[in-house]
N, C-alpha and C positions, 0 to 999 in steps of 0.2 A: 539129537540124543541125550542132550540137557534135558528138554524140553519131554518127554519122556521119562525119564528116569524123576520129573516133580512131581510129572502128570501120576507115574505109581505113586509118586510117595505121600500123591495128598488124600487116592482114591485106598490106597490099605490103609490110612489113617481115618476111613468113613468108616471101616470096616462090614460092607457089606454081605450079604444071610446071601446071596445068593453069587449065583455065577453071572448073571444076566444084568442086576445091575451092578456089577462091579465091572464089567463091559459097557457099561453104557456112559456112567460118572468116566471110568478113564475116554471114551471115544468125547467126548462133550471136554472133557475138561484141558484133552490134548489140542479139540479146536479151538478153546479160547485159548488157550497160550502160544500157536501157529499164526492167529488170525490178531494178537495184536500186533505178532510182531513181524509180519507182512506188513503189514498196512498203518504200523507206526510214524511215517513220513509222509504219512498220508493226512492222519490225524492231524501229527504239527502242519503241517502250510497249510492247512485249510484253513485248521482255526487262532495259526502262531502268529502264520509268518503272511496271510493277506496278497500276496503278489503271484497271481493266476496263472502269469503267463511260467514261472518256475515249473507250477504246477505241470504245466502240458512237458515239458521235457523230463519230472520226473518220473512220470506213470509211462513216462516212452521208455526213459531209459530202466524202466521197473519191465516193462513188455520185454525188450528187449533182454536184459541179463536175464528172464528166467526161459528164455528160449531157446540162447543158449547153454543153457545148464543142465535143458531139458536133451536137444542132441549129444553137450558131453554125453551124460549118461546116458543114453539108448547107445552111443557107441563104446562107454564103458563097459556098458554089460552084453555087447558083442561081443566085442572084441576076449569080455571074461568067460564065454558060451566057447569062443570057438578054441583059447586056451584052455579049459576043462575037458573039454573038449576029442585035442588033440595029447592032452594026457595019456 
C-alpha cells in the first residue's frame, strides 16, 4: 500500500500530459518498488553474504511464504464473497 502511494506521488510530480503516459509511468514505478522490495534479501545474500547454502534456504523460504500467502488470499477471497452473497 505504501508503494502505491509513493508511486502515485512521484508520478503526479511528473505532470504527464496524457493518461496513457501517466499509467505507463505508474506501472513502471510500482514494478521497480515491488521488485526491489521482494528481492532485497537475495541481492544482499548474493553480493555481501557469499554463503550460498543460506541462499538456497532463503529462496526456499521465500517460495513457501509466497505459496502460503497465495493460499490464504484465495481462501479469504472465497470467504469474503460467500459472506457478501449471504448478506
